[in-house]
N, C-alpha and C positions, 0 to 999 in steps of 0.2 A: 102100330109102331110109333105113331105120332105121340101117344101117351107116354111111351118110354122116353122119347126125346124131350117132351115137355117136363117130365119129372126130373130129368137130368139138368134142364135149364133152371128149374126151381132150386135144386140142390146147389148148383153153382152160384145162384143168386143169394143163397143163405151165406155162403162164404163171403161174397162181396159185401153183404149187409154187415157182417162182423167187422169188416175193414173200416166201416164208418166209425166204430167205437175207438179206433186208433187214430182218428183224424185224417184218414185217407179217403180218397174219392170213391167210396164204395157205391154211393147212389148212382154216380155216373157209370160205373162199371156194370151195374144192374141194367141201366138204360141201354148201354152199348151192347151187352149180351143179348138183351131182349130184341133190340132192333136187328141185330145180325141174325138171330134165330128167325125173326119174322120175315126177313129178306130171303133166308135160305128156304123156308117153308111157306112162302107167300101163297103158292097155289092151293095150299090146304086151309088157308084162312084162319090160322090160329089166333092172330092178333089183328084187330082193326087199326086203321090209321088213327082213329080217335083215341084208342088206348095208348098208342105210341106217343101221340102228342100230349096226352094227359101225363104220362110218366116223365116226359121231358120238362113240362111245366112244373111238376112237383119237384123234380131235381133242382131246377132253378130256384124255386122257393126255399128249399132246404139250404142251399148255398147262401141265399140272402139272409136267412135267419141266423146262420152261424156267423157270417161275415159282419153283420151289423149288430149282433147281440151285445157285445161289450160296448160298442159305440153308443147304442141306445141307452144302455144301463147307466153309463157315465153321464150322458146328457140328462137323463131323468133325475139323477142325483145332484144335478146342478153344475156339472163340469162345463167348461168352455168348449168352443169348437175345436181348439187345439188339443184339449184334454181328451175329447172324444176320439179324435184321429190317433192320438198317442195310445189310447186304449186298444184300438184296432191293431195298430202296429205291435203293441206289446203282446197281444193275444197270439199273433202269428209267431213272433220270436219265442214267446214263452212256451208255446206248444212244442216247438222244435227242441228247445232246451230241456223241457220237462220229459219229453219222450226218452231222451238219452240219460238224464241225470236221476230220474225217479224210476227205478227198475220194475215198477209194477205195471203190467200191461193195462192200457186204457186209462188208468188212474193217473199215470205220469203225464200223459198228453193233456188230459182235462185239467188237472191241477196246474200244469205249466201254463196253459192258455188262460185260465182264470187269474192266476197270480200275475202273469205278464200283463193282462189287461188292467188289473188293479194298479200295478206299479207304474204302468205307462200313464194312466190318468192322474194318479197321485203325484208323480214326479213333475208333470207339466203344471199342475195346479199349484204345487209348492213353489216352483220356480217363478210363477207369475205373481207371487206374493200373497196368496190366499192363506187364511188361517189353517193351522194343522188339522183341526177337527173337520173343517169343510173339505180339505183336500183328501183326508182319509175317507170321508163319506163318498166323495166322487170315485175314489179307488175301489171301495167296496161295491158301489153301484155298478162299476164297470165289470168287476169280477163276477157278480151275480148275473148281470146281463149276459156275459159270455157263457156262463153255465146254462142259462135258459136257452141261449142260441144253439148250443151244442145239443141240448136235450131235444129241442125242436127239430134239428136236423136228423137226429136218430129216429124221432117219431115219424118224420116224413119218409125216411128210408123204409121203415116198417110198412107204411101205407103204400109205398111204391111196390114193395115185395108182395104184399097181399093183393094188390091190383093185378100184378103180373100172374101170380099164382091162380087167382080166380079166373082171369081171362084165358089162361092156358088150357083150362079144362071145361070152360063153358062155351057152348057154340055161339 
Protein backbone atom coordinates (compact mmCIF):
# COMPACT_ATOMS: atom_id res chain seq x y z
CA UNK A 1 0.00 0.00 0.00
CA UNK A 2 2.90 2.35 0.69
CA UNK A 3 3.91 2.17 -2.99
CA UNK A 4 0.48 3.37 -4.02
CA UNK A 5 0.70 6.32 -1.63
CA UNK A 6 4.24 7.09 -2.79
CA UNK A 7 3.11 7.03 -6.42
CA UNK A 8 0.31 9.44 -5.59
CA UNK A 9 2.80 11.76 -3.87
CA UNK A 10 5.04 11.71 -6.94
CA UNK A 11 2.10 12.56 -9.21
CA UNK A 12 0.99 15.42 -6.98
CA UNK A 13 4.57 16.67 -6.97
CA UNK A 14 4.58 16.68 -10.79
CA UNK A 15 1.67 19.09 -10.63
CA UNK A 16 3.53 21.27 -8.10
CA UNK A 17 6.60 21.22 -10.35
CA UNK A 18 4.53 22.53 -13.25
CA UNK A 19 3.51 25.49 -11.08
CA UNK A 20 7.16 26.60 -10.94
CA UNK A 21 6.89 27.34 -14.65
CA UNK A 22 4.23 29.93 -13.85
CA UNK A 23 6.30 31.71 -11.23
CA UNK A 24 4.41 30.07 -8.38
CA UNK A 25 6.05 28.43 -5.34
CA UNK A 26 5.89 24.89 -6.70
CA UNK A 27 9.23 23.87 -5.20
CA UNK A 28 7.93 24.74 -1.75
CA UNK A 29 4.70 22.86 -2.38
CA UNK A 30 6.78 19.78 -3.25
CA UNK A 31 8.70 20.22 0.01
CA UNK A 32 5.52 20.69 2.06
CA UNK A 33 3.76 17.71 0.45
CA UNK A 34 6.76 15.50 0.98
CA UNK A 35 7.24 16.58 4.60
CA UNK A 36 3.55 16.01 5.36
CA UNK A 37 3.74 12.60 3.70
CA UNK A 38 6.87 11.75 5.69
CA UNK A 39 5.16 12.80 8.92
CA UNK A 40 2.02 10.81 8.05
CA UNK A 41 4.01 7.67 7.20
CA UNK A 42 6.97 8.20 9.52
CA UNK A 43 6.77 4.70 11.04
CA UNK A 44 7.32 3.21 7.57
CA UNK A 45 10.53 5.20 7.09
CA UNK A 46 9.85 6.32 3.53
CA UNK A 47 11.95 9.51 3.83
CA UNK A 48 14.92 10.09 6.07
CA UNK A 49 15.41 13.34 7.89
CA UNK A 50 18.45 13.93 5.67
CA UNK A 51 16.34 13.73 2.52
CA UNK A 52 13.88 16.22 3.97
CA UNK A 53 16.67 18.61 4.96
CA UNK A 54 18.23 18.26 1.51
CA UNK A 55 15.03 19.21 -0.32
CA UNK A 56 14.51 22.21 1.96
CA UNK A 57 18.05 23.41 1.26
CA UNK A 58 17.51 22.90 -2.48
CA UNK A 59 14.27 24.88 -2.38
CA UNK A 60 16.05 27.75 -0.63
CA UNK A 61 18.79 27.68 -3.28
CA UNK A 62 16.18 27.75 -6.05
CA UNK A 63 14.57 30.84 -4.53
CA UNK A 64 17.92 32.56 -4.19
CA UNK A 65 18.79 31.83 -7.82
CA UNK A 66 15.52 33.32 -9.03
CA UNK A 67 15.50 36.24 -6.61
CA UNK A 68 19.06 37.33 -7.27
CA UNK A 69 19.30 36.44 -10.99
CA UNK A 70 18.34 39.80 -12.47
CA UNK A 71 20.25 41.67 -9.80
CA UNK A 72 23.42 39.72 -10.53
CA UNK A 73 23.00 40.06 -14.30
CA UNK A 74 22.63 43.83 -13.99
CA UNK A 75 25.67 44.06 -11.73
CA UNK A 76 27.79 41.99 -14.12
CA UNK A 77 26.77 44.27 -16.97
CA UNK A 78 28.01 47.26 -15.02
CA UNK A 79 24.88 48.53 -13.27
CA UNK A 80 25.06 50.43 -10.02
CA UNK A 81 23.76 49.08 -6.74
CA UNK A 82 20.52 51.01 -7.28
CA UNK A 83 20.19 49.63 -10.80
CA UNK A 84 20.60 46.11 -9.47
CA UNK A 85 17.92 46.64 -6.83
CA UNK A 86 15.64 48.14 -9.50
CA UNK A 87 16.21 45.04 -11.64
CA UNK A 88 15.01 42.85 -8.79
CA UNK A 89 11.94 45.01 -8.17
CA UNK A 90 11.26 45.21 -11.91
CA UNK A 91 11.39 41.43 -12.21
CA UNK A 92 8.78 40.98 -9.49
CA UNK A 93 6.38 43.56 -10.90
CA UNK A 94 7.10 42.51 -14.50
CA UNK A 95 6.26 38.89 -13.71
CA UNK A 96 2.93 39.90 -12.24
CA UNK A 97 2.08 42.19 -15.15
CA UNK A 98 3.33 39.72 -17.77
CA UNK A 99 1.23 36.92 -16.34
CA UNK A 100 -1.95 38.88 -17.00
CA UNK A 101 -1.05 40.84 -20.14
CA UNK A 102 0.72 38.15 -22.17
CA UNK A 103 -1.89 35.38 -22.38
CA UNK A 104 0.56 32.56 -23.08
CA UNK A 105 1.06 30.32 -20.04
CA UNK A 106 4.57 30.40 -18.58
CA UNK A 107 5.85 32.60 -21.40
CA UNK A 108 3.96 35.66 -20.13
CA UNK A 109 5.40 35.31 -16.64
CA UNK A 110 8.97 34.72 -17.81
CA UNK A 111 8.91 37.48 -20.43
CA UNK A 112 7.34 39.87 -17.95
CA UNK A 113 10.01 39.13 -15.35
CA UNK A 114 12.87 39.50 -17.83
CA UNK A 115 11.48 42.67 -19.39
CA UNK A 116 10.69 44.10 -15.96
CA UNK A 117 14.22 43.41 -14.72
CA UNK A 118 15.69 45.00 -17.82
CA UNK A 119 13.47 48.07 -17.64
CA UNK A 120 14.14 48.49 -13.93
CA UNK A 121 17.92 48.49 -14.35
CA UNK A 122 17.80 50.59 -17.52
CA UNK A 123 15.54 53.28 -16.05
CA UNK A 124 17.71 53.80 -12.96
CA UNK A 125 20.92 53.90 -14.97
CA UNK A 126 19.45 56.44 -17.43
CA UNK A 127 18.13 58.58 -14.58
CA UNK A 128 21.60 58.61 -13.01
CA UNK A 129 23.00 60.16 -16.19
CA UNK A 130 24.72 57.19 -17.78
CA UNK A 131 25.04 56.96 -21.53
CA UNK A 132 22.20 55.22 -23.33
CA UNK A 133 24.32 52.31 -24.61
CA UNK A 134 25.68 51.62 -21.11
CA UNK A 135 22.18 51.79 -19.64
CA UNK A 136 20.82 49.43 -22.30
CA UNK A 137 23.67 47.00 -21.62
CA UNK A 138 22.75 47.04 -17.91
CA UNK A 139 19.10 46.40 -18.78
CA UNK A 140 19.95 43.52 -21.11
CA UNK A 141 22.24 42.05 -18.45
CA UNK A 142 19.44 42.24 -15.91
CA UNK A 143 16.97 40.57 -18.28
CA UNK A 144 19.37 37.76 -19.16
CA UNK A 145 20.29 37.30 -15.51
CA UNK A 146 16.63 36.99 -14.63
CA UNK A 147 16.13 34.38 -17.36
CA UNK A 148 19.06 32.38 -16.02
CA UNK A 149 17.70 32.68 -12.48
CA UNK A 150 14.30 31.37 -13.53
CA UNK A 151 15.92 28.54 -15.48
CA UNK A 152 18.03 27.64 -12.44
CA UNK A 153 14.95 27.58 -10.20
CA UNK A 154 13.15 25.23 -12.58
CA UNK A 155 16.26 23.01 -12.73
CA UNK A 156 16.41 22.92 -8.94
CA UNK A 157 12.72 21.98 -8.88
CA UNK A 158 13.42 19.05 -11.18
CA UNK A 159 16.27 17.95 -8.91
CA UNK A 160 13.96 18.17 -5.88
CA UNK A 161 11.31 16.13 -7.69
CA UNK A 162 13.84 13.46 -8.74
CA UNK A 163 15.24 13.30 -5.20
CA UNK A 164 11.78 12.74 -3.74
CA UNK A 165 10.84 10.22 -6.44
CA UNK A 166 13.96 8.15 -5.92
CA UNK A 167 13.82 8.34 -2.13
CA UNK A 168 10.15 7.29 -2.11
CA UNK A 169 10.94 3.96 -3.70
CA UNK A 170 14.40 3.13 -2.39
CA UNK A 171 14.81 1.73 1.10
